[in-house]
C-alpha positions in Angstrom: 146.4 -157.6 10.9 146.6 -154.5 13.1 146.1 -155.2 17.3 143.4 -153.9 19.3 143.8 -151.8 22.2 143.0 -154.1 24.3 144.6 -157.2 22.6 148.1 -154.9 22.9 147.3 -154.8 26.8 146.8 -158.7 27.0 150.1 -158.9 25.3 151.9 -156.9 27.9 150.0 -158.2 31.4 152.7 -161.5 31.2 155.6 -158.8 32.0 153.9 -157.1 35.1 154.6 -158.0 38.3 151.9 -159.2 41.4 152.2 -155.7 42.9 151.9 -154.1 39.1 148.8 -156.3 38.6 146.7 -155.5 41.9 147.3 -151.9 41.2 145.8 -152.2 37.8 143.1 -154.3 39.1 142.3 -151.5 41.6 142.9 -148.7 38.9 140.5 -150.9 36.7 138.2 -151.0 39.4 138.3 -147.3 40.3 137.7 -146.5 36.3 134.7 -149.0 35.9 132.8 -147.7 39.2 133.4 -144.1 38.1 132.3 -144.7 34.5 129.1 -146.4 35.8 128.2 -143.4 37.8 129.0 -141.3 35.1 130.9 -138.8 36.9 133.2 -137.1 34.9 134.7 -133.5 35.6 135.8 -131.6 32.9 138.3 -128.7 32.5 137.0 -125.8 34.3 133.5 -127.3 35.6 133.6 -128.8 39.2 136.6 -128.7 41.4 137.4 -131.9 43.5 136.4 -130.0 47.0 132.8 -129.5 45.1 131.8 -133.2 44.7 131.4 -136.1 47.1 134.4 -136.1 48.8 134.4 -139.7 50.6 136.3 -142.9 49.7 135.8 -144.2 46.2 134.6 -141.1 44.8 136.4 -140.1 41.7 136.9 -138.1 39.0 138.6 -137.6 35.6 140.5 -134.4 35.9 142.0 -133.0 32.1 145.0 -131.1 32.9 147.1 -128.8 30.7 150.9 -129.6 31.8 153.4 -126.2 31.3 156.1 -126.8 28.8 158.4 -123.6 30.3 161.4 -124.5 27.4 158.4 -123.6 24.9 156.6 -121.4 26.9 153.5 -123.2 26.0 150.9 -125.9 27.5 150.9 -129.5 26.3 147.6 -131.9 26.7 144.9 -132.1 27.7 145.8 -135.3 29.5 143.1 -137.3 31.3 144.0 -138.5 35.1 141.7 -140.6 37.0 141.5 -139.0 40.8 140.5 -140.9 43.3 140.1 -140.7 47.2 142.2 -143.6 49.0 143.1 -143.8 52.4 142.3 -139.9 52.8 144.3 -138.7 50.0 143.6 -138.5 46.4 146.0 -140.3 43.9 146.1 -139.8 40.5 146.2 -142.4 37.3 147.5 -141.2 34.0 144.7 -142.3 31.3 146.5 -140.9 28.3 145.8 -138.1 26.0 142.6 -136.5 25.6 141.6 -136.8 21.8 140.2 -133.8 20.0 136.6 -134.0 19.3 
């Protein structure tokens, strides 16, 4: 029987260090707050400076990554961008599925 994404994640949690678990908790809290607020920024819309830039505000950014060897762009890839201690941090969320 195929595992769900949640079951796969749960199976990996035992391999994380305490520091990694704390970082994961912060990332999940940031993502949950973001989804609750429904603040999603898509490519070519609002820029980070145009959004509320206070601590804890964040957005999902879709990035295209240049592949110079083949002269093309790969992606888009989703990143969670959150301000922490006055700086933006990025967490990779995965490749954006077409649809």
